[in-house]
N, CA, C and O atoms as a CHARMM CRD file, in Angstrom:
* protein
*
  308
    1    1 UNK  N      0.84300  -1.17200   0.00000 PROA 1      0.00000
    2    1 UNK  CA     0.00000   0.00000   0.00000 PROA 1      0.00000
    3    1 UNK  C      0.89100   1.23800   0.00000 PROA 1      0.00000
    4    1 UNK  O      1.92400   1.25700   0.67000 PROA 1      0.00000
    5    2 UNK  N      0.50800   2.25700  -0.73300 PROA 2      0.00000
    6    2 UNK  CA     1.30700   3.46300  -0.86200 PROA 2      0.00000
    7    2 UNK  C      1.28100   4.26800   0.43000 PROA 2      0.00000
    8    2 UNK  O      0.26600   4.34700   1.12300 PROA 2      0.00000
    9    3 UNK  N      2.41200   4.85300   0.72400 PROA 3      0.00000
   10    3 UNK  CA     2.51400   5.71300   1.89200 PROA 3      0.00000
   11    3 UNK  C      2.00300   7.10400   1.53600 PROA 3      0.00000
   12    3 UNK  O      2.11500   7.53800   0.39000 PROA 3      0.00000
   13    4 UNK  N      1.44600   7.79400   2.51200 PROA 4      0.00000
   14    4 UNK  CA     0.93600   9.13700   2.28700 PROA 4      0.00000
   15    4 UNK  C      2.08700  10.11900   2.09700 PROA 4      0.00000
   16    4 UNK  O      1.95300  11.09200   1.35500 PROA 4      0.00000
   17    5 UNK  N      3.20500   9.87900   2.75300 PROA 5      0.00000
   18    5 UNK  CA     4.30200  10.83300   2.76500 PROA 5      0.00000
   19    5 UNK  C      5.39600  10.53100   1.74300 PROA 5      0.00000
   20    5 UNK  O      6.21500  11.40300   1.45400 PROA 5      0.00000
   21    6 UNK  N      5.43000   9.35500   1.20700 PROA 6      0.00000
   22    6 UNK  CA     6.49400   9.00500   0.27700 PROA 6      0.00000
   23    6 UNK  C      5.88900   8.24900  -0.90300 PROA 6      0.00000
   24    6 UNK  O      5.13300   7.29500  -0.72100 PROA 6      0.00000
   25    7 UNK  N      6.23000   8.68500  -2.10500 PROA 7      0.00000
   26    7 UNK  CA     5.69800   8.01400  -3.28500 PROA 7      0.00000
   27    7 UNK  C      6.49800   6.75600  -3.57300 PROA 7      0.00000
   28    7 UNK  O      7.68000   6.65500  -3.24400 PROA 7      0.00000
   29    8 UNK  N      5.83900   5.83000  -4.17700 PROA 8      0.00000
   30    8 UNK  CA     6.49200   4.58800  -4.54900 PROA 8      0.00000
   31    8 UNK  C      6.89300   4.64700  -6.01200 PROA 8      0.00000
   32    8 UNK  O      6.35500   5.45200  -6.77300 PROA 8      0.00000
   33    9 UNK  N      7.81700   3.81600  -6.40500 PROA 9      0.00000
   34    9 UNK  CA     8.27200   3.77400  -7.78800 PROA 9      0.00000
   35    9 UNK  C      7.11800   3.33700  -8.68600 PROA 9      0.00000
   36    9 UNK  O      6.35700   2.43200  -8.34500 PROA 9      0.00000
   37   10 UNK  N      7.00300   3.99300  -9.83500 PROA 10     0.00000
   38   10 UNK  CA     5.92000   3.70200 -10.76800 PROA 10     0.00000
   39   10 UNK  C      6.50400   3.33000 -12.12000 PROA 10     0.00000
   40   10 UNK  O      7.63800   3.68200 -12.44300 PROA 10     0.00000
   41   11 UNK  N      5.71900   2.61900 -12.89500 PROA 11     0.00000
   42   11 UNK  CA     6.08900   2.26200 -14.25800 PROA 11     0.00000
   43   11 UNK  C      4.96200   2.66900 -15.18000 PROA 11     0.00000
   44   11 UNK  O      3.78800   2.50600 -14.84600 PROA 11     0.00000
   45   12 UNK  N      5.31300   3.19900 -16.34100 PROA 12     0.00000
   46   12 UNK  CA     4.32800   3.54600 -17.34600 PROA 12     0.00000
   47   12 UNK  C      4.19400   2.37200 -18.30200 PROA 12     0.00000
   48   12 UNK  O      5.17900   1.92500 -18.89000 PROA 12     0.00000
   49   13 UNK  N      2.97200   1.87400 -18.45500 PROA 13     0.00000
   50   13 UNK  CA     2.72900   0.71600 -19.30900 PROA 13     0.00000
   51   13 UNK  C      1.54200   0.98900 -20.20800 PROA 13     0.00000
   52   13 UNK  O      0.68100   1.81300 -19.90000 PROA 13     0.00000
   53   14 UNK  N      1.51500   0.28800 -21.31400 PROA 14     0.00000
   54   14 UNK  CA     0.38400   0.39000 -22.22600 PROA 14     0.00000
   55   14 UNK  C     -0.26100  -0.98300 -22.29200 PROA 14     0.00000
   56   14 UNK  O      0.41700  -2.00000 -22.43800 PROA 14     0.00000
   57   15 UNK  N     -1.57900  -0.99300 -22.18200 PROA 15     0.00000
   58   15 UNK  CA    -2.33000  -2.23400 -22.10500 PROA 15     0.00000
   59   15 UNK  C     -3.32600  -2.27900 -23.25300 PROA 15     0.00000
   60   15 UNK  O     -4.12900  -1.36200 -23.42500 PROA 15     0.00000
   61   16 UNK  N     -3.27000  -3.34200 -24.03400 PROA 16     0.00000
   62   16 UNK  CA    -4.20600  -3.53600 -25.13400 PROA 16     0.00000
   63   16 UNK  C     -5.16100  -4.65500 -24.75200 PROA 16     0.00000
   64   16 UNK  O     -4.73500  -5.75800 -24.41300 PROA 16     0.00000
   65   17 UNK  N     -6.46200  -4.36200 -24.80900 PROA 17     0.00000
   66   17 UNK  CA    -7.46900  -5.32700 -24.40500 PROA 17     0.00000
   67   17 UNK  C     -8.48400  -5.52300 -25.51600 PROA 17     0.00000
   68   17 UNK  O     -8.73500  -4.61900 -26.31200 PROA 17     0.00000
   69   18 UNK  N     -9.06200  -6.71200 -25.56100 PROA 18     0.00000
   70   18 UNK  CA   -10.17300  -6.93700 -26.46800 PROA 18     0.00000
   71   18 UNK  C    -11.37400  -6.16000 -25.95300 PROA 18     0.00000
   72   18 UNK  O    -11.55400  -6.00500 -24.74500 PROA 18     0.00000
   73   19 UNK  N    -12.18600  -5.67700 -26.86900 PROA 19     0.00000
   74   19 UNK  CA   -13.32800  -4.84900 -26.49100 PROA 19     0.00000
   75   19 UNK  C    -14.23600  -5.59000 -25.51700 PROA 19     0.00000
   76   19 UNK  O    -14.73100  -4.99300 -24.56100 PROA 19     0.00000
   77   20 UNK  N    -14.45900  -6.87300 -25.74500 PROA 20     0.00000
   78   20 UNK  CA   -15.37600  -7.64700 -24.90700 PROA 20     0.00000
   79   20 UNK  C    -14.86800  -7.78700 -23.47800 PROA 20     0.00000
   80   20 UNK  O    -15.66900  -7.88600 -22.54800 PROA 20     0.00000
   81   21 UNK  N    -13.56200  -7.79700 -23.28800 PROA 21     0.00000
   82   21 UNK  CA   -12.98400  -8.02400 -21.96500 PROA 21     0.00000
   83   21 UNK  C    -12.52400  -6.73700 -21.29300 PROA 21     0.00000
   84   21 UNK  O    -12.12200  -6.76200 -20.13000 PROA 21     0.00000
   85   22 UNK  N    -12.57500  -5.62200 -21.99700 PROA 22     0.00000
   86   22 UNK  CA   -11.99900  -4.37600 -21.48300 PROA 22     0.00000
   87   22 UNK  C    -12.65800  -3.93200 -20.18300 PROA 22     0.00000
   88   22 UNK  O    -11.95900  -3.58700 -19.23000 PROA 22     0.00000
   89   23 UNK  N    -13.98500  -3.93200 -20.12200 PROA 23     0.00000
   90   23 UNK  CA   -14.67000  -3.44000 -18.92700 PROA 23     0.00000
   91   23 UNK  C    -14.28300  -4.25500 -17.69700 PROA 23     0.00000
   92   23 UNK  O    -13.94400  -3.69300 -16.65600 PROA 23     0.00000
   93   24 UNK  N    -14.33300  -5.56300 -17.81800 PROA 24     0.00000
   94   24 UNK  CA   -14.00800  -6.42500 -16.67000 PROA 24     0.00000
   95   24 UNK  C    -12.56100  -6.23600 -16.22100 PROA 24     0.00000
   96   24 UNK  O    -12.28000  -6.17700 -15.02400 PROA 24     0.00000
   97   25 UNK  N    -11.65200  -6.14200 -17.17600 PROA 25     0.00000
   98   25 UNK  CA   -10.23800  -5.97700 -16.83600 PROA 25     0.00000
   99   25 UNK  C     -9.97900  -4.64200 -16.15300 PROA 25     0.00000
  100   25 UNK  O     -9.27400  -4.58900 -15.14500 PROA 25     0.00000
  101   26 UNK  N    -10.54000  -3.56500 -16.68900 PROA 26     0.00000
  102   26 UNK  CA   -10.33200  -2.24500 -16.10800 PROA 26     0.00000
  103   26 UNK  C    -10.99600  -2.16500 -14.72700 PROA 26     0.00000
  104   26 UNK  O    -10.43400  -1.57600 -13.80400 PROA 26     0.00000
  105   27 UNK  N    -12.16900  -2.74500 -14.58500 PROA 27     0.00000
  106   27 UNK  CA   -12.84600  -2.75000 -13.29100 PROA 27     0.00000
  107   27 UNK  C    -12.02200  -3.50000 -12.25100 PROA 27     0.00000
  108   27 UNK  O    -11.88600  -3.04100 -11.11600 PROA 27     0.00000
  109   28 UNK  N    -11.48000  -4.63200 -12.62400 PROA 28     0.00000
  110   28 UNK  CA   -10.66400  -5.42000 -11.69600 PROA 28     0.00000
  111   28 UNK  C     -9.40600  -4.66100 -11.30100 PROA 28     0.00000
  112   28 UNK  O     -9.03600  -4.64500 -10.12700 PROA 28     0.00000
  113   29 UNK  N     -8.74600  -4.03300 -12.26700 PROA 29     0.00000
  114   29 UNK  CA    -7.54700  -3.25200 -11.96000 PROA 29     0.00000
  115   29 UNK  C     -7.88800  -2.06300 -11.06800 PROA 29     0.00000
  116   29 UNK  O     -7.12800  -1.73200 -10.15800 PROA 29     0.00000
  117   30 UNK  N     -9.01400  -1.42800 -11.32200 PROA 30     0.00000
  118   30 UNK  CA    -9.43700  -0.30600 -10.49600 PROA 30     0.00000
  119   30 UNK  C     -9.75600  -0.72800  -9.07800 PROA 30     0.00000
  120   30 UNK  O     -9.45700   0.00400  -8.13500 PROA 30     0.00000
  121   31 UNK  N    -10.36400  -1.90600  -8.90700 PROA 31     0.00000
  122   31 UNK  CA   -10.69200  -2.40500  -7.57100 PROA 31     0.00000
  123   31 UNK  C     -9.43700  -2.66300  -6.74200 PROA 31     0.00000
  124   31 UNK  O     -9.46500  -2.55200  -5.51700 PROA 31     0.00000
  125   32 UNK  N     -8.34800  -3.00600  -7.40600 PROA 32     0.00000
  126   32 UNK  CA    -7.09600  -3.23500  -6.68600 PROA 32     0.00000
  127   32 UNK  C     -6.53700  -1.93600  -6.10700 PROA 32     0.00000
  128   32 UNK  O     -5.83100  -1.94700  -5.09900 PROA 32     0.00000
  129   33 UNK  N     -6.85800  -0.82600  -6.75200 PROA 33     0.00000
  130   33 UNK  CA    -6.40700   0.46700  -6.25800 PROA 33     0.00000
  131   33 UNK  C     -4.93600   0.74100  -6.46800 PROA 33     0.00000
  132   33 UNK  O     -4.38300   1.64900  -5.84900 PROA 33     0.00000
  133   34 UNK  N     -4.29800  -0.02100  -7.32100 PROA 34     0.00000
  134   34 UNK  CA    -2.86400   0.14700  -7.53900 PROA 34     0.00000
  135   34 UNK  C     -2.54400   0.68600  -8.92800 PROA 34     0.00000
  136   34 UNK  O     -1.38100   0.71800  -9.33000 PROA 34     0.00000
  137   35 UNK  N     -3.55900   1.10500  -9.65700 PROA 35     0.00000
  138   35 UNK  CA    -3.37400   1.50900 -11.04600 PROA 35     0.00000
  139   35 UNK  C     -3.96800   2.89200 -11.25200 PROA 35     0.00000
  140   35 UNK  O     -5.02900   3.21200 -10.71500 PROA 35     0.00000
  141   36 UNK  N     -3.27800   3.70500 -12.03100 PROA 36     0.00000
  142   36 UNK  CA    -3.81000   4.98800 -12.46300 PROA 36     0.00000
  143   36 UNK  C     -3.92400   4.92700 -13.97500 PROA 36     0.00000
  144   36 UNK  O     -3.06400   4.35500 -14.64500 PROA 36     0.00000
  145   37 UNK  N     -4.98200   5.51500 -14.51400 PROA 37     0.00000
  146   37 UNK  CA    -5.20300   5.48000 -15.95400 PROA 37     0.00000
  147   37 UNK  C     -4.96500   6.85500 -16.55300 PROA 37     0.00000
  148   37 UNK  O     -5.30000   7.87600 -15.95300 PROA 37     0.00000
  149   38 UNK  N     -4.38200   6.86800 -17.74700 PROA 38     0.00000
  150   38 UNK  CA    -4.13600   8.09800 -18.48400 PROA 38     0.00000
  151   38 UNK  C     -4.95500   8.04400 -19.77000 PROA 38     0.00000
  152   38 UNK  O     -4.95400   7.03800 -20.48000 PROA 38     0.00000
  153   39 UNK  N     -5.64300   9.12400 -20.05300 PROA 39     0.00000
  154   39 UNK  CA    -6.46600   9.20700 -21.25700 PROA 39     0.00000
  155   39 UNK  C     -5.57300   9.55100 -22.44400 PROA 39     0.00000
  156   39 UNK  O     -5.05200  10.66200 -22.53300 PROA 39     0.00000
  157   40 UNK  N     -5.40000   8.60500 -23.34700 PROA 40     0.00000
  158   40 UNK  CA    -4.57000   8.82800 -24.52300 PROA 40     0.00000
  159   40 UNK  C     -5.33000   9.52000 -25.64300 PROA 40     0.00000
  160   40 UNK  O     -4.74500   9.86500 -26.67000 PROA 40     0.00000
  161   41 UNK  N     -6.61500   9.72500 -25.45600 PROA 41     0.00000
  162   41 UNK  CA    -7.44700  10.40600 -26.44800 PROA 41     0.00000
  163   41 UNK  C     -8.02900  11.68100 -25.86200 PROA 41     0.00000
  164   41 UNK  O     -9.21700  11.95900 -26.02800 PROA 41     0.00000
  165   42 UNK  N     -7.20800  12.44500 -25.18500 PROA 42     0.00000
  166   42 UNK  CA    -7.67800  13.65100 -24.51100 PROA 42     0.00000
  167   42 UNK  C     -8.20700  14.69000 -25.49200 PROA 42     0.00000
  168   42 UNK  O     -9.03000  15.52900 -25.12300 PROA 42     0.00000
  169   43 UNK  N     -7.74700  14.64100 -26.72600 PROA 43     0.00000
  170   43 UNK  CA    -8.19300  15.61400 -27.72000 PROA 43     0.00000
  171   43 UNK  C     -9.55200  15.26300 -28.32300 PROA 43     0.00000
  172   43 UNK  O    -10.10200  16.05300 -29.09000 PROA 43     0.00000
  173   44 UNK  N    -10.09900  14.10400 -27.99400 PROA 44     0.00000
  174   44 UNK  CA   -11.39700  13.67200 -28.50300 PROA 44     0.00000
  175   44 UNK  C    -12.47700  14.11700 -27.52000 PROA 44     0.00000
  176   44 UNK  O    -12.35700  13.88100 -26.31800 PROA 44     0.00000
  177   45 UNK  N    -13.52200  14.75500 -28.02000 PROA 45     0.00000
  178   45 UNK  CA   -14.59200  15.21200 -27.12900 PROA 45     0.00000
  179   45 UNK  C    -15.36900  14.01300 -26.57900 PROA 45     0.00000
  180   45 UNK  O    -15.31400  12.91100 -27.12300 PROA 45     0.00000
  181   46 UNK  N    -16.08100  14.25700 -25.50400 PROA 46     0.00000
  182   46 UNK  CA   -16.85200  13.18100 -24.86300 PROA 46     0.00000
  183   46 UNK  C    -17.89100  12.58900 -25.79700 PROA 46     0.00000
  184   46 UNK  O    -18.18900  11.39700 -25.71700 PROA 46     0.00000
  185   47 UNK  N    -18.44500  13.40500 -26.68100 PROA 47     0.00000
  186   47 UNK  CA   -19.50400  12.93600 -27.57800 PROA 47     0.00000
  187   47 UNK  C    -18.97400  12.15400 -28.77200 PROA 47     0.00000
  188   47 UNK  O    -19.76200  11.58100 -29.52500 PROA 47     0.00000
  189   48 UNK  N    -17.66600  12.11700 -28.96200 PROA 48     0.00000
  190   48 UNK  CA   -17.07100  11.37000 -30.07000 PROA 48     0.00000
  191   48 UNK  C    -16.51200  10.02300 -29.63700 PROA 48     0.00000
  192   48 UNK  O    -15.95900   9.28800 -30.45600 PROA 48     0.00000
  193   49 UNK  N    -16.64600   9.70400 -28.39600 PROA 49     0.00000
  194   49 UNK  CA   -16.07800   8.44900 -27.90100 PROA 49     0.00000
  195   49 UNK  C    -17.00100   7.28100 -28.18500 PROA 49     0.00000
  196   49 UNK  O    -18.20400   7.45800 -28.38200 PROA 49     0.00000
  197   50 UNK  N    -16.43100   6.09100 -28.20300 PROA 50     0.00000
  198   50 UNK  CA   -17.18300   4.88100 -28.54300 PROA 50     0.00000
  199   50 UNK  C    -18.29100   4.57600 -27.55000 PROA 50     0.00000
  200   50 UNK  O    -19.34100   4.06200 -27.93600 PROA 50     0.00000
  201   51 UNK  N    -18.07700   4.88300 -26.28800 PROA 51     0.00000
  202   51 UNK  CA   -18.98800   4.46600 -25.23300 PROA 51     0.00000
  203   51 UNK  C    -20.10000   5.45300 -24.94500 PROA 51     0.00000
  204   51 UNK  O    -20.87300   5.23400 -24.01300 PROA 51     0.00000
  205   52 UNK  N    -20.21300   6.53100 -25.70600 PROA 52     0.00000
  206   52 UNK  CA   -21.18200   7.57900 -25.38500 PROA 52     0.00000
  207   52 UNK  C    -22.61700   7.04700 -25.40300 PROA 52     0.00000
  208   52 UNK  O    -23.43300   7.47000 -24.58400 PROA 52     0.00000
  209   53 UNK  N    -22.93500   6.14900 -26.30000 PROA 53     0.00000
  210   53 UNK  CA   -24.29900   5.59800 -26.34600 PROA 53     0.00000
  211   53 UNK  C    -24.61700   4.77800 -25.10200 PROA 53     0.00000
  212   53 UNK  O    -25.74100   4.82300 -24.60300 PROA 53     0.00000
  213   54 UNK  N    -23.64000   4.03100 -24.59600 PROA 54     0.00000
  214   54 UNK  CA   -23.86000   3.25400 -23.38900 PROA 54     0.00000
  215   54 UNK  C    -24.06900   4.16900 -22.17800 PROA 54     0.00000
  216   54 UNK  O    -24.90500   3.88600 -21.32000 PROA 54     0.00000
  217   55 UNK  N    -23.31100   5.26100 -22.11300 PROA 55     0.00000
  218   55 UNK  CA   -23.46500   6.20400 -21.01000 PROA 55     0.00000
  219   55 UNK  C    -24.84500   6.85200 -21.05900 PROA 55     0.00000
  220   55 UNK  O    -25.50600   6.99600 -20.03100 PROA 55     0.00000
  221   56 UNK  N    -25.27400   7.24000 -22.24800 PROA 56     0.00000
  222   56 UNK  CA   -26.60600   7.83500 -22.38400 PROA 56     0.00000
  223   56 UNK  C    -27.69200   6.84900 -21.97000 PROA 56     0.00000
  224   56 UNK  O    -28.66100   7.23400 -21.31600 PROA 56     0.00000
  225   57 UNK  N    -27.54100   5.59300 -22.34100 PROA 57     0.00000
  226   57 UNK  CA   -28.53000   4.58400 -21.96600 PROA 57     0.00000
  227   57 UNK  C    -28.56100   4.39800 -20.44900 PROA 57     0.00000
  228   57 UNK  O    -29.63500   4.26200 -19.86400 PROA 57     0.00000
  229   58 UNK  N    -27.38300   4.39200 -19.80900 PROA 58     0.00000
  230   58 UNK  CA   -27.33300   4.26700 -18.34900 PROA 58     0.00000
  231   58 UNK  C    -27.97200   5.46600 -17.67200 PROA 58     0.00000
  232   58 UNK  O    -28.69700   5.30800 -16.68900 PROA 58     0.00000
  233   59 UNK  N    -27.71300   6.67100 -18.18600 PROA 59     0.00000
  234   59 UNK  CA   -28.33600   7.86200 -17.61500 PROA 59     0.00000
  235   59 UNK  C    -29.84900   7.80800 -17.76200 PROA 59     0.00000
  236   59 UNK  O    -30.57900   8.19900 -16.85000 PROA 59     0.00000
  237   60 UNK  N    -30.31800   7.32800 -18.90000 PROA 60     0.00000
  238   60 UNK  CA   -31.75900   7.21300 -19.12000 PROA 60     0.00000
  239   60 UNK  C    -32.38600   6.20600 -18.15200 PROA 60     0.00000
  240   60 UNK  O    -33.44900   6.46300 -17.58700 PROA 60     0.00000
  241   61 UNK  N    -31.73300   5.07400 -17.96600 PROA 61     0.00000
  242   61 UNK  CA   -32.24700   4.08000 -17.02600 PROA 61     0.00000
  243   61 UNK  C    -32.22000   4.59400 -15.59600 PROA 61     0.00000
  244   61 UNK  O    -33.12600   4.31200 -14.81200 PROA 61     0.00000
  245   62 UNK  N    -31.18200   5.34700 -15.25900 PROA 62     0.00000
  246   62 UNK  CA   -31.10400   5.92300 -13.92200 PROA 62     0.00000
  247   62 UNK  C    -32.25500   6.90300 -13.68400 PROA 62     0.00000
  248   62 UNK  O    -32.84500   6.92500 -12.60300 PROA 62     0.00000
  249   63 UNK  N    -32.56800   7.70600 -14.69400 PROA 63     0.00000
  250   63 UNK  CA   -33.68400   8.65200 -14.59200 PROA 63     0.00000
  251   63 UNK  C    -35.00300   7.91000 -14.40700 PROA 63     0.00000
  252   63 UNK  O    -35.83100   8.31300 -13.58900 PROA 63     0.00000
  253   64 UNK  N    -35.20400   6.82800 -15.16100 PROA 64     0.00000
  254   64 UNK  CA   -36.43300   6.03000 -15.05000 PROA 64     0.00000
  255   64 UNK  C    -36.53600   5.39800 -13.66200 PROA 64     0.00000
  256   64 UNK  O    -37.61300   5.38300 -13.06700 PROA 64     0.00000
  257   65 UNK  N    -35.43200   4.88400 -13.15000 PROA 65     0.00000
  258   65 UNK  CA   -35.44200   4.27200 -11.82000 PROA 65     0.00000
  259   65 UNK  C    -35.75100   5.29500 -10.73100 PROA 65     0.00000
  260   65 UNK  O    -36.48000   4.99300  -9.78700 PROA 65     0.00000
  261   66 UNK  N    -35.19900   6.50800 -10.85700 PROA 66     0.00000
  262   66 UNK  CA   -35.51700   7.55900  -9.88900 PROA 66     0.00000
  263   66 UNK  C    -37.00300   7.89000  -9.92600 PROA 66     0.00000
  264   66 UNK  O    -37.63100   8.07100  -8.88300 PROA 66     0.00000
  265   67 UNK  N    -37.56300   7.97100 -11.13200 PROA 67     0.00000
  266   67 UNK  CA   -38.98500   8.25000 -11.27400 PROA 67     0.00000
  267   67 UNK  C    -39.82400   7.16200 -10.61400 PROA 67     0.00000
  268   67 UNK  O    -40.75500   7.45900  -9.86600 PROA 67     0.00000
  269   68 UNK  N    -39.49200   5.89300 -10.89200 PROA 68     0.00000
  270   68 UNK  CA   -40.24000   4.78400 -10.31100 PROA 68     0.00000
  271   68 UNK  C    -40.12000   4.75500  -8.78800 PROA 68     0.00000
  272   68 UNK  O    -41.08500   4.45800  -8.08500 PROA 68     0.00000
  273   69 UNK  N    -38.92800   5.06500  -8.29100 PROA 69     0.00000
  274   69 UNK  CA   -38.72100   5.10600  -6.85000 PROA 69     0.00000
  275   69 UNK  C    -39.59200   6.18100  -6.21100 PROA 69     0.00000
  276   69 UNK  O    -40.19900   5.94600  -5.16600 PROA 69     0.00000
  277   70 UNK  N    -39.65800   7.35200  -6.82500 PROA 70     0.00000
  278   70 UNK  CA   -40.50200   8.43000  -6.31100 PROA 70     0.00000
  279   70 UNK  C    -41.97400   8.05500  -6.36000 PROA 70     0.00000
  280   70 UNK  O    -42.72700   8.36900  -5.43700 PROA 70     0.00000
  281   71 UNK  N    -42.39000   7.38700  -7.42800 PROA 71     0.00000
  282   71 UNK  CA   -43.78500   6.96600  -7.54300 PROA 71     0.00000
  283   71 UNK  C    -44.14600   5.94700  -6.46600 PROA 71     0.00000
  284   71 UNK  O    -45.24000   5.99500  -5.90300 PROA 71     0.00000
  285   72 UNK  N    -43.22600   5.02400  -6.18100 PROA 72     0.00000
  286   72 UNK  CA   -43.47800   4.02400  -5.15400 PROA 72     0.00000
  287   72 UNK  C    -43.54200   4.66800  -3.76900 PROA 72     0.00000
  288   72 UNK  O    -44.35500   4.27500  -2.93300 PROA 72     0.00000
  289   73 UNK  N    -42.67500   5.66500  -3.53200 PROA 73     0.00000
  290   73 UNK  CA   -42.70800   6.36200  -2.24600 PROA 73     0.00000
  291   73 UNK  C    -44.02800   7.12800  -2.09300 PROA 73     0.00000
  292   73 UNK  O    -44.62800   7.12800  -1.01800 PROA 73     0.00000
  293   74 UNK  N    -44.47300   7.77900  -3.16900 PROA 74     0.00000
  294   74 UNK  CA   -45.73400   8.51400  -3.12300 PROA 74     0.00000
  295   74 UNK  C    -46.92200   7.59100  -2.90500 PROA 74     0.00000
  296   74 UNK  O    -47.86200   7.95800  -2.20000 PROA 74     0.00000
  297   75 UNK  N    -46.89800   6.40800  -3.49000 PROA 75     0.00000
  298   75 UNK  CA   -47.99500   5.44300  -3.35200 PROA 75     0.00000
  299   75 UNK  C    -48.02500   4.84700  -1.93000 PROA 75     0.00000
  300   75 UNK  O    -49.08300   4.43600  -1.45300 PROA 75     0.00000
  301   76 UNK  N    -46.88900   4.80200  -1.27200 PROA 76     0.00000
  302   76 UNK  CA   -46.81700   4.22000   0.05600 PROA 76     0.00000
  303   76 UNK  C    -47.25700   5.16300   1.15100 PROA 76     0.00000
  304   76 UNK  O    -47.40000   4.74200   2.29900 PROA 76     0.00000
  305   77 UNK  N    -47.47100   6.40600   0.83500 PROA 77     0.00000
  306   77 UNK  CA   -47.85800   7.40600   1.85700 PROA 77     0.00000
  307   77 UNK  C    -49.29400   7.35000   2.16900 PROA 77     0.00000
  308   77 UNK  O    -49.77500   8.11800   3.00200 PROA 77     0.00000
């Protein structure tokens, strides 16, 4: 585990993943807490990225779930 007062030695690496396995691999690496990610496509806007449709779908589902939750709370009163 990294110390708060002293940085540990780091290595810069590039990781190539298959599209189907990318989410699981990145999630697992993130859960370990030992990896930092660098955006190599910083010049690309958020709306030009491959995953923008999935993010929009998740936001839409989140909005629907909030609505349903509010309706259930109102019905329970």
